[in-house]
C-alpha positions as CSV (number, residue, x, y, z in Angstrom):
1,M,29.6,3.0,-22.5
2,K,31.4,1.3,-19.6
3,Y,31.6,-2.2,-21.2
4,I,33.6,-0.3,-24.2
5,F,35.9,1.5,-22.0
6,S,36.6,-1.7,-20.0
7,L,36.9,-3.7,-23.4
8,L,39.3,-0.8,-24.6
9,L,41.6,-0.8,-21.3
10,L,41.8,-4.7,-21.5
11,L,42.9,-4.6,-25.2
12,T,45.8,-1.7,-24.0
13,I,46.8,-3.8,-21.4
14,C,47.1,-7.0,-23.2
15,A,49.1,-5.2,-25.8
16,S,51.5,-3.5,-23.3
17,I,52.3,-7.0,-21.9
18,N,52.7,-8.5,-25.4
19,Y,55.3,-5.6,-26.2
20,A,57.1,-6.2,-22.6
21,E,57.8,-9.7,-23.4
22,D,59.0,-9.2,-26.9
23,Q,61.9,-6.6,-25.2
24,I,63.0,-8.7,-22.8
25,E,66.2,-11.1,-24.2
26,A,65.3,-14.8,-23.5
27,N,68.0,-17.1,-22.4
28,V,68.5,-20.2,-24.1
29,Y,70.6,-23.3,-23.6
30,V,73.1,-24.8,-26.3
31,C,75.4,-28.0,-26.3
32,T,78.7,-26.2,-27.3
33,D,79.6,-29.7,-29.8
34,P,80.2,-29.0,-33.1
35,N,77.3,-31.3,-34.2
36,S,74.7,-30.0,-32.1
37,Q,72.2,-27.9,-34.2
38,T,69.1,-26.7,-31.2
39,Y,68.6,-24.4,-28.8
40,H,66.8,-25.4,-25.4
41,R,64.7,-23.6,-23.0
42,T,65.6,-25.1,-19.9
43,D,68.9,-26.9,-19.2
44,K,67.1,-30.2,-18.0
45,C,66.0,-30.9,-21.4
46,R,66.1,-34.7,-22.0
47,A,67.6,-34.0,-25.5
48,L,70.8,-32.4,-24.0
49,N,71.1,-35.8,-22.1
50,D,73.7,-36.8,-25.2
51,C,75.5,-33.6,-25.3
52,S,79.3,-34.5,-24.5
53,A,80.6,-31.0,-24.4
54,E,79.8,-28.2,-22.4
55,I,76.2,-26.7,-22.0
56,K,76.0,-22.9,-22.3
57,Q,73.6,-20.2,-21.5
58,I,73.3,-17.8,-24.4
59,T,70.8,-15.6,-25.6
60,K,67.9,-16.8,-28.1
61,S,69.4,-14.2,-30.9
62,E,72.7,-15.4,-30.4
63,A,71.8,-18.9,-30.9
64,E,69.5,-18.1,-33.9
65,T,73.1,-16.0,-35.2
66,L,74.9,-19.3,-35.0
67,G,72.3,-21.5,-37.0
68,R,70.7,-23.2,-34.2
69,R,66.9,-23.9,-34.3
70,K,64.5,-24.3,-31.2
71,C,64.4,-27.9,-29.8
72,N,60.7,-29.9,-30.5
73,I,60.8,-31.2,-27.3
74,C,61.4,-28.2,-24.9
75,N,60.2,-25.3,-27.1
76,K,56.5,-26.5,-27.7
77,D,54.5,-23.5,-28.4
């Protein structure tokens, strides 16, 4: 019985953590060059080295609204 209770408690905690993470709006980085197509998890991503314009921090949802896709270098998950 203690095992089942512990398992249920653990599952509840894990579900709560995942829900909380989904509610936090993540900030990402974009190059403001009109030809740029990706967003980056960090402003230190090596793909941003070629950016000839400003690097700007915006929310992930804003980046997706702008039609940006996640960078294959810094968004490996």
